[in-house]
C-alpha positions, 0 to 999 in steps of 0.5 A, spaced: 706 274 442 703 280 439 709 281 435 708 274 432 701 275 430 703 282 427 708 279 423 703 273 420 698 279 419 702 283 415 705 278 411 699 275 409 696 282 407 703 284 403 702 277 400 695 279 397 697 286 395 703 283 391 699 277 388 694 283 385 700 287 383 703 281 379 697 280 376 696 287 374 703 288 371 705 288 364 709 282 362 716 282 360 723 285 363 719 289 368 716 283 371 723 281 374 724 288 377 717 288 380 719 281 383 725 284 386 721 290 389 715 286 392 721 281 395 724 287 399 717 290 401 715 283 404 722 283 407 721 289 410 714 288 412 716 282 416 722 285 420 718 292 421 714 289 427 721 287 430 724 294 430 718 296 434 721 299 441 716 294 445 719 288 442 725 286 447 729 280 445 734 279 451 739 273 451 744 272 457 751 274 456 756 269 455 760 271 461 754 271 465 753 264 463 760 262 464 761 265 471 754 262 474 756 257 480 752 251 482 750 252 489 754 248 494 748 246 498 745 243 492 752 239 490 752 237 497 745 234 497 746 231 491 752 228 493 749 225 500 743 222 496 748 218 491 752 216 497 746 214 501 743 210 495 750 207 494 750 205 501 743 202 502 744 198 495 750 195 497 748 193 504 742 190 501 746 186 497 751 184 502 745 182 507 742 177 501 749 174 500 750 173 507 743 170 508 744 165 502 750 163 505 747 161 512 748 167 516 741 170 517 743 174 523 749 178 520 748 185 518 753 190 514 754 197 515 757 201 509 761 207 508 761 210 501 766 216 499 767 220 493 774 219 490 778 224 486 774 223 480 768 223 483 766 216 483 763 212 488 768 208 492 766 203 498 771 205 503 769 201 509 765 195 511 763 193 518 759 187 519 755 186 525 753 179 529 758 175 526 759 168 529 766 167 532 768 161 527 766 165 521 770 171 520 774 169 515 768 166 511 765 173 512 771 177 510 771 172 503 764 174 502 765 181 502 772 181 498 769 177 492 765 184 491 769 189 494 776 187 494 779 194 496 776 196 503 777 196 510 773 190 514 771 191 521 767 185 524 763 185 531 761 178 534 754 178 537 756 180 544 760 186 541 754 188 536 749 187 542 753 192 546 753 197 540 746 197 540 745 192 534 741 186 537 739 180 533 733 182 529 733 189 529 734 190 521 731 197 521 736 200 526 741 200 520 737 204 515 739 211 514 746 210 517 750 216 517 756 217 513 
């Protein structure tokens, strides 16, 4: 900051002195040469504070930037965040879709993964508390939006044995991948 203050101060001082010299100079051919000399003095005056040994301008080498790596823990955390967000969004969407179709006690667990292009893909859907006679209809509801996934269905008795009792929607929040 001090360097920039010095540049401004020096350029103002040289500008004032050069204006006085121009006014005092005789008219004619010498005025063109005088403008050249004043321009050179102005340029040197502006550059001189940057040549001081106190002024340091350091930029990282291109090799250092190219070799910098993203910490793996950060990428793992960001992957986990996006996968959990996708799973929760799809679970909420399917829950609303099931309820709109008359299946109030049906819940879905989603498993999302990243494919080779780092796109989020729903790999499996597990449906809990499904009535016995509605398995094909529930599969159809899921296949409308997620055609390529593995679907597992548990009826009410299987879900209770696994800990998914009717009305325990909160137990499905934050399901592990």
